[in-house]
C-alpha positions, -999 to 999 in steps of 0.1 A, spaced: 1 2 0 13 28 -11 -14 55 -12 -46 56 10 -80 79 14 -97 80 45 -134 90 48 -143 107 81 -166 135 91 -136 148 113 -105 148 89 -89 173 114 -82 149 135 -55 132 112 -31 156 122 -22 143 145 -4 113 121 -3 136 87 21 166 105 37 142 131 65 117 137 70 90 105 37 90 91 47 125 83 79 117 72 66 92 49 41 120 30 72 142 24 99 115 10 69 103 -13 66 66 7 32 73 13 0 95 -4 -30 101 24 -58 118 11 -91 127 33 -125 128 24 -155 144 42 -194 127 34 -201 163 44 -195 179 16 -213 155 -4 -243 164 19 -278 176 -3 -285 200 27 -279 234 42 -261 222 72 -245 197 57 -256 165 77 -250 134 71 -269 110 98 -306 107 107 -330 85 126 -330 51 123 -358 31 104 -373 9 135 -365 36 161 -345 30 187 -313 57 207 -290 74 182 -282 85 145 -273 62 110 -248 77 86 -270 85 53 -262 59 27 -256 89 -5 -236 113 13 -208 83 25 -213 60 -9 -205 93 -28 -172 102 -8 -160 63 -12 -167 73 -48 -144 104 -46 -118 88 -29 -115 58 -57 -106 85 -82 -74 91 -66 -62 54 -60 -54 26 -87 -83 -7 -77 -83 0 -40 -96 -23 -14 -123 -5 12 -123 -10 44 -144 -5 70 -130 1 108 -155 -20 127 -161 -41 158 -173 -70 140 -145 -68 115 -114 -90 118 -87 -84 141 -62 -59 134 -29 -81 138 12 -85 127 -2 -106 103 -23 -81 86 -8 -53 91 20 -68 68 -12 -81 43 -21 -44 38 15 -32 38 22 -54 7 -16 -55 -12 -33 -26 -34 -46 5 -18 -66 11 6 -99 36 20 -105 37 48 -144 43 58 -148 60 96 -179 53 109 -200 80 134 -229 74 159 -244 44 157 -230 36 124 -234 37 85 -266 26 66 -260 -12 55 -262 -7 22 -236 14 19 -215 -14 35 -229 -42 11 -223 -20 -19 -188 -4 -11 -174 -23 12 -145 -53 9 -134 -59 46 -144 -55 80 -114 -45 108 -115 -42 145 -86 -26 164 -101 -48 196 -131 -57 210 -143 -25 229 -166 6 213 -151 39 202 -170 73 194 -157 65 156 -136 49 132 -108 77 132 -88 68 162 -86 29 145 -78 45 112 -49 58 125 -37 25 145 -39 4 114 -22 38 92 6 41 114 10 0 121 18 -4 81 35 28 73 63 18 97 66 -14 73 69 3 40 105 5 27 125 36 34 103 48 61 121 37 90 159 47 97 169 12 102 146 -17 86 154 -42 113 136 -21 135 105 -30 119 118 -70 117 122 -69 156 94 -59 175 69 -73 193 47 -97 169 72 -95 139 77 -125 145 65 -149 172 76 -136 203 73 -99 220 105 -80 217 131 -82 246 143 -53 270 162 -23 260 186 2 276 202 33 269 227 58 288 235 60 315 249 23 324 236 27 357 203 48 364 191 54 405 210 21 410 195 1 383 222 -11 360 223 -19 325 225 -60 318 262 -66 315 258 -85 283 250 -57 266 280 -34 274 307 -64 265 306 -60 228 302 -97 221 276 -97 193 269 -133 190 262 -130 234 243 -102 230 221 -122 200 214 -150 225 204 -128 254 181 -107 235 167 -140 223 158 -158 261 152 -125 270 125 -122 245 111 -159 252 109 -150 291 89 -119 288 67 -144 258 58 -170 282 51 -140 312 29 -119 295 15 -137 266 21 -176 262 -9 -177 239 21 -167 211 40 -196 223 13 -218 214 10 -204 181 53 -205 173 52 -243 190 33 -250 153 56 -237 133 90 -258 126 112 -226 118 103 -205 152 101 -238 171 140 -241 164 143 -205 181 126 -216 208 147 -247 216 176 -220 218 161 -200 241 158 -233 263 194 -243 258 199 -257 226 224 -258 203 212 -248 165 247 -226 155 249 -190 158 245 -183 120 210 -202 122 194 -181 150 203 -147 133 189 -166 96 160 -175 116 154 -141 135 152 -117 103 132 -142 82 
């Protein structure tokens, strides 16, 4: 994904990522194009209203089909055969595997709902996939869209100064990330682990692997169940448990 568009009634919210941090750098370097399309621009009333009462009664309001549909069509015009993603609690859970899939895939239109949601007919006509960032309710899809964008952008070639940073992050493989330290060597009586100070690269790699394994066992043991099913990752786990594959093999497996 090199180009994306967001359909939202609050485009100003996206200044939080388009004007700061690595997403801003990606846009400035031409690594990402981000367009914002407001359904209010396609409302057929003087108040630019895009919501109405739901049929069948009930609380809240529902976003109307026509202005949302028109906004999606406007977003399509600047993209190359994009997929439309609706940020929704009913969608597939966003994880690193899905982030990689999106980063390597076609352009995306991110559709942000508000109020009680969007008229279902737009979803049936326009949406290719629904994605959820978790089992909780937000006021709208904007924050979820920003989470998705930032997760994807950091995987685009050239965005991070060190490409290995993305590969070594938590969830890039089956293990959580290891602990990290910087100067000073001792802070408030707490020292940096000695192995990180010696410059012995093989020992440091082993320490980081064992530390990642320990953290994963403590915090997310469910990830180990998944990893154990993968022959490649099993060799890494065995190394952390005291096995002895050669260091070159360990490094190769971690970076795949």
